[in-house]
N, C-alpha and C positions, 0 to 999 in steps of 0.2 A: 509834548505829552497830551494824549487824548483824554481830556477831562470828562467829557460826557460818557465815554466808555468806562472810565474809572468810577464815576459816580454811580453808574448803573450797577457795576460789580460790587461797590461798597454797600449799596442799598440791599442787594441780595445777600451779601455776607452778614450784614447787620440783622436781617430778618431771621437768619439761621442761628446766629450766636445768641440772640435774645430768647431763643427757645431751647437753649441748653447744649447746642452742639459745640464741639471743641474748636477754638479759634483757628489754630494752625491748619487743622483738617478742613475747616470751612473755606479758609482762604485758598488752600491748594485746590479744592474741588471747584470753586467758582472761577479761579484763574484758569484752570484747565478747560472748563466749559466755555469760557469767554476767549480762550486762546490768547492770553495776555503774555507779553514779552517779559524778560527778566526785570526790567526797570519797573514796569507796572505791577508785577507780582510783589516786589518789595514794598511798594506803596500800599498795595491792598493788604498785605500781611500786617503792616503797621496800623492801618486804619481799622482793621478787624479787631486787633488787640486793644486799641484805644476805645472802641465802641462797646466791647463786650460787657464791661461793668461800669459804664458811665454814670448810672444813677447812684452807685456806691461812691464814686468820686465826688459827685455834686453834694451828697449828704455830708461828706467829711471834709469839705473845703473850709479853711479858716479865713476870716476876714482880717484886714490889716490891723485892726485894734486888738485882735486876739494874739498876735505875735509880738507886739511891742513889749520889750523887756522880758521876753521868754526865749529860751534857747531853740535854735533851729538846727535840724539835721539835714545836711546837704548831700544828696546823692551826686557826687562829683562827676562820675562818668556820663550819666545821661544829661545832666544840666549843662556841662561844658560842651558836649557834643552838639546839643540843640542850639545853644547860643553861637558856637563857632560856625555851625552850618549856616545860620542866619547871616552872620557877618560876611561870609564868603559868597552869599547869594544863592544858597541852596534852597530847595523847596522843603517847607515844613508842613506838617499836618496838625490840624486842631480838631479835638473831639467835641461832641455836644456839651461836655462838662468844662470846656475851655482849656483842656490840657494840650500843650503844644509840644511836639516831638520831632526829632529828625528821623525820617523813615529809613535812613541808612544806618541807624545806630546799632552797634553790637557791643556788648559788654566785654572788656572794660573800655572799649572805644579807643580812639587815638586822635583826639581833637587837634587840629591845626589852629594857628592863631591863638594859642592858649592864653597869652598875656592879655590880648584884646578881649577875649571872652571873660576872663577873670575880672577885668576892669568893669565890664558891663554888670556882672553879677554883684560885684562889691558895691557899685552905685545903687543897685536895687536893695541891697542889704542895708546900706546906710539909711535909705528912706524908710525901710521897714522897722528899723531900730530894735532888732532882737538883742537879748542880753549876751548871746554868744552864737556864733555860726560854726558848727563842727562839721568839717568836710569829711565824708566817708569815701575812701578811695581803695579800690581793689589792689591787693599786694602785687598782682601780675601786671598792673598798668605800667607801661614803660615810661609814662610821663609823671609818675608819682613824685619823683624828686623835683622835677621842674615845677609842679604845682605847689609843693611845699615851699620852694623858694619864692614863687610868685605871690602866694598869700602872705608870706613873711614880710615881703616888701610893702605890703598894703595894710598891715595891721592897724597902725596908728591908734585912733580912738575906737576902732571897730574890733571887738573881740572875735578872734578866729583861731580855730585849732584844726589840725589834720589828723585823722585817725585811719591807720592802715588796717584793713580787714581782709580775710580770705575771699569773701564774696560780699560786695556792697549791697546787692539785692537781699540776701539772707540777713545781713546785719540790720537792715531797716524793717524787717518783717515785724509787725505788731508795734512799731514805734509811733510816737505822736510828733507833731510839729515837723513834718518831713517836707523837704523840697526835692522834687524829682520830676522828670519827664518820661520815666519808664512806667508804662501801665502795670507791669508785673509788680513793681514796688507799690504803686498807688492802690492796687487791688488788695494789698495785705496790710497797709498802714492804718493806724487809728485816725490820724488827721494829717492834712497836708496844706501847704500854702503855695499859691500860684505865683512864685517869685519870677519864673521864667518870662511870663508875659510882661511883667514890669521891667525886666532887664532888656526886653526887646523894644520898649517904647522909644520912639524917635528914630528907629532904624527903618530900612526899606525891606523888612523881612517878607519873603514870599510865602504866605501862610494859606493853605487850602483847607477848607472845611468840606469834606465829602459827604457828611451827614448833617441834616437839619439846616 
């Protein structure tokens, strides 16, 4: 992966989206101008979406003491995809707000190594000590049943529930105490907690910051 070329493209895209241009249109325009291949285009699209509203994300991020004994709403698709990608050695992106995402993510996603990803997330949840972790999963996700079984085996002293919804992103719009790696969700939520970076602690995750 040509990082210097990607960083230049990301800087150009960031300049445009911060002036109100639409993220996907900007990413496509810059990618065409820079003659990026399919892999680099996917990374640029993800970077542009992450960067578009990062001041909003910074302003609404919760500290660990804010979430202790409070319920968290987990965007299962984006969080699982990001952690699973890290565990299999994939490249992740990090925004100036600290949001980490899988540039190959598409909703509802199809994470592999689901149990290992759930283990990581549950470890971070135990450390955060929420009163409840409610996992929101898209009805169309082929792995919804497997996720329900996986979190069922790990409940123990950690309160967890699974809620199936038509659209995970829409279900979390306007919500507070959200856990997500999807910038479309973070753009619309009232507050969010960066559980993903905590779930990745101690891993050899390959995280790129193309901005800042």
